[in-house]
Structures are given as C-alpha cells and as structure tokens.
N, C-alpha and C positions, 0 to 999 in steps of 0.2 A: 607713578609721581619720578622714579629715580631717573635721576638727572645722568643716566647710561642706556637708557632707554634705546635714543636713536642710533648711538652706534652698535648698541648689540644688535637692534634691528636691523641694522645695515649691513654687518657681519654675516649673522646668524638668523635668515630673514625666516628659517623653519621651525625656530627652538619653540615654538608649541608642538609640533605635530612631529617633529624627529628628534626623539630622546638624547643622541649625541650632540646636536647641535644644543641642546635646552641643558646639558651637563658642562659642554665650553662655556657657554656662556655663565651657569654657575661655577665652574670654576674659576672664571677670570674674578667675578663679584668674590667670591671668598678670598683667593690672594689681595686683592685689591685692598680690600675693607680689614685686610688681616684677620677675618676668622679664622684661616687655616694656613699651614705654611706649606701641603702639599693636597693633591688631589687627582684621583683616578677614574679614569672615564671610558668608556669603551663603546663599540656600535651594538644595537638591540641584535637580539636574534631572530625579532620578529621583522615582517614585512612591513614597510614604512613607504607609504604615499603619500607624496604632495603635491606637487603640479607634474611630479614625474617618479619614477622611482627613486626613493630614496637610501631602501635598503633592501638588499634581495633576503628571502628567508635562510635562514642560520648563519647572517654574515659570512664571513670569510670561508666557513664550513661549506657551503654551499657549493665548495670547491670539487664536493665530490659528484657532481651535476654535470659543471662546466668552469673547468677550473680556470682557463686564460681569462675567461670575461669576468670570472667573480676575483680571481686575484689582481687584475686592471681598474676594476670598480672601484674595488674594497682600497686599495691602494691610494686611488684619487680621491678618495674620502676620507681616508686617517692624513695624508699628508694635506688636503685642504683645511681639516680643522686645524691641524696643529697649525699652519702657517698663520690664520687668520688670529688663532690664542697669540702667537708671539709677535702677530700687529699689535693688538692690543696693549700686550704689557710692552711694549718699545715705546709706546705714547702713554707711558705710567713712570712717573717718576718714581723711584725707587723711597726717596725722602718726599714726602709733600710738603716740607719745608724749603726743599731746595728742588723747583719744579725743572731746573735747567741742570741737573746732575744727572746721574746714572738712570738708568730705568729700572723696570722690576725686571725686565728680560735678560738683563744684565748678570744677574745673579738666578737664574730659572736655569733647569734641566728637565728636559723631554725626556722620558724613555719610552720607545714604542718595544713591550714585550709580547713575547707567545708562548704558551704550552708546547707547542710541537712544531714542527714542520710537515710537508708534504712527500709525498712520493715520486718518486722520478722517473717511471715507466709511463709508457703512453702507443698508441698504435700506430705505425710507422708514419710520415706525412698527415696524421690527423689533423685538421687546425684544430677543434677543440676536445677536450677530454677530462674525465671526472681523474679524481687521483685522495688517494686515500692519508691516512695521517701517518707519521712517520717520526719518531724522536730527534731526528736531528734538523737542526735549526740556525737561527741567528737573531740578532738585536738590533738596533737602532737607538741611537742619542741625540739628539738636536739642543744645541745648547751653545754661547759663547765661551764656556768655562770648559769646552772640550774641545782638542784639535779638530779644526772643520776638513771636510774634504779626505778623511782618512778611514782606511778599511785596513781593521786589523782582525789579523789570520787571513781565512782563504779560502778557494774553494777547489778542489781535485778534480781534476778535468777530466779523470776518465771514472771515477764514480759516480762525479756533482755533488758529493758529500764535504759539509766545512770542516775546519779545521780550528784551530787555538793560536795565539799567541804567548808569547812573554810578556807579562805584565808590568813589567821592569822597562825594557826596553822596544817592545811592541814588536819584537821579530816575530815572524810567523813560524808555526811549528807542525808540521803536517804530520807529526808525530800523535800532537795532542787532539784526541777525537773525542773527548770524553767530556761529561759534564763541567763546567768551568764558572760556577756560579760566586765563588769565593774572587776568585778575580773581577767579575764585572761589579760585585759589590763594593770591593775595593774602589775601582775605580770612580765610580756613582758618588762613594764620600770623599776620596780626594778630589774631584772634580767642584765637589760644591765644597771645601774646605774644612772637611770634618777631620779633626786631629785623631788616628787613628792607632796613636803610640800604645805599646803594650797589648794589642790586638791579634799578635800574629798575622795581620793581614800584609800582602805583599806591595811595597811602596808602587806605586801602580799609576809610572811616570807616562807610559804610554797612553795616559786618557787625557792629561794634563796639557792645558797651553803652554 
C-alpha cells in the first residue's frame, strides 16, 4: 500500500529477486522518510537470475575468470543503479513543505568505493583474460556538491598505475602513490558542508563546487 510502490517497481522491476535493486529501493525509502541520512549498498556475491543474468558469481571478482566482460557488466550495473537512485532523489523535495524547492539530490553524495584494484597484465592481443588483485585503485563520487567531470590525480602511462593529487589545489602529483584516505575523507566531509576546523584535515577545495 506504499504510495511509492509504482515508481519503485518501474525503476527497480527486479527488487524482489535482485538484492542490489532491493537495496537501492530500500535506500531511497530510508532517505525519503528520514529514517537514515546514509545508506550503504552493494552487489551480491551470489549469482542472480531474473529474466536474464542479473549478477555474475562473485560480482566484480569474477574478473579472475573474465576481466573485460565482468568489468563492463558490473560497471553498467553500478552506474545504472546510481542513475536510477539519483532520479528518485531529484524528484523528491528536500523540504516536504516546499515541493518546488531544492530536491533531496541537491544534498546527496554517492561514493563508489573499492578495497582493491586489478592487475594490469594480460597475454598479448588476447580479447579476454583473467586478472588478479592489486592494491592500486581509484574511486568515484557522484553529486551536485562536487566538481563535475573532474579527474583528480591521474594514470602513469608507462605503468598504468594511478597517482594522487593535492587536495587543496587539485594539481596532480605523480609522486603521490601511497594511500590517500585522509584526503578523500576530507573531500567528502567538505563537499557535504561539514566543519572540520581543528581536525587537522586538509582544506579539500579540489572537491568542492
């Protein structure tokens, strides 16, 4: 009997059978109804079959067997879910008493994280191949609160490894190749308008609009 049933069914038609779609639908309801200000969602490690393959075994980690196909399939799934979730939040007023005011999306940040990257080697000219774990990786932020169409850091063309950046200026730093959780954490907090005075965190201007 929920008034949101029709739009959730339209955007997430497999939410009863695909756990990731179900999580996204629940995340929207939690945010809309002010039950929570954050939600953590992610694809299942189990095979999901709806009217077609909904999720490969091990999700992204099936890259051990087929890197290109798995990465393409899973990134399409991640970005599709994020796109549909943002559409719902764009249509939802931040203040229910002001339906023509800012939307919930105007104050939302989606952070796509990972705990590791993939190896860079493959047999020459092989169309598909398996890949192992690698500590080098990147991240993705989607939000009207951060600078859009912006790449922070870069990729070394000789090694294909990523490198960091100055959190205040955004200038790429090829020598910065170690973990930078501190910069990313500061960037998320500053984008969301959190006052970090006295915390020792950098003023992460590189992230903010």
